C-alpha positions as CSV (number, residue, x, y, z in Angstrom):
1,M,0.0,0.1,-0.1
2,R,0.9,3.5,-1.1
3,G,0.6,6.6,1.4
4,N,1.1,10.3,0.9
5,V,4.5,11.5,2.6
6,N,5.4,15.0,2.8
7,I,9.0,15.3,3.5
8,V,9.3,18.3,5.7
9,N,13.2,20.4,5.6
10,T,12.6,24.0,6.3
11,A,10.4,26.3,8.2
12,D,8.4,26.9,5.3
13,D,7.3,22.7,4.9
14,L,6.4,22.8,8.2
15,E,4.5,25.8,8.0
16,S,2.4,23.9,4.8
17,S,1.6,20.3,6.7
18,T,-0.1,19.0,9.1
19,I,2.7,18.5,11.8
20,T,2.7,20.5,14.7
21,R,5.0,22.6,16.6
22,E,4.7,19.9,20.0
23,Q,4.8,17.0,17.3
24,V,8.4,18.7,15.7
25,I,9.4,19.4,19.3
26,A,8.7,15.7,20.5
27,A,10.6,14.2,17.2
28,A,13.6,16.4,18.0
29,T,13.7,14.9,21.7
30,I,16.5,12.1,22.7
31,K,17.3,9.9,25.1
32,V,21.0,10.3,26.2
33,R,22.5,7.8,28.6
34,T,26.2,8.4,30.8
35,D,27.7,6.9,32.9
36,A,28.1,8.3,36.3
37,A,30.0,6.2,38.4
38,V,33.7,6.7,39.3
39,Y,36.5,5.2,37.4
40,P,40.4,5.1,38.3
41,D,42.5,6.4,35.8
42,D,44.2,3.2,35.3
43,Y,41.1,0.8,34.8
44,D,40.6,-1.7,32.5
45,T,37.4,-1.1,30.3
46,T,37.3,-4.9,28.9
47,L,36.1,-6.3,32.7
48,K,32.9,-8.0,32.7
49,E,30.7,-8.2,34.9
50,G,32.1,-10.9,38.0
51,D,35.4,-10.4,36.7
52,E,38.1,-9.5,40.1
53,G,38.3,-5.6,40.2
54,Y,34.8,-4.6,37.3
55,I,32.9,-1.4,38.6
56,E,29.5,-1.7,37.6
57,P,28.3,1.9,35.3
58,D,26.4,4.0,37.2
59,Y,23.7,5.0,33.7
60,Q,21.9,8.3,34.4
61,Y,19.4,8.7,31.8
62,D,18.6,12.6,30.4
63,E,16.2,13.5,27.9
64,K,17.8,16.1,24.9
65,I,16.1,18.3,22.6
66,D,18.4,18.2,19.5
67,Q,18.3,22.2,19.1
68,A,19.8,21.3,14.9
69,V,16.0,20.5,14.5
70,L,14.7,23.5,16.3
71,D,17.0,25.2,14.1
72,R,16.0,24.0,10.8
73,F,12.6,24.6,11.3
74,G,12.7,28.2,13.1
75,I,11.2,26.6,16.3
76,I,12.5,28.9,19.7
77,L,11.9,27.5,23.1
């Protein structure tokens, strides 16, 4: 089945489409994972769980909005 797909690349494209500002912001929002664990300078990054000296990662998850996407569509937060 074929659909009608519109490519939105610019603020003008956005203005003439049915996509809302909120939908663009939602699409530009990504989840970023960082490791907040403290490792010694000489930590062996090849260690696996269960290995002696292994340090469990302390993953933190944050939502970030890709500003480049918003800039492309002229959206200012």
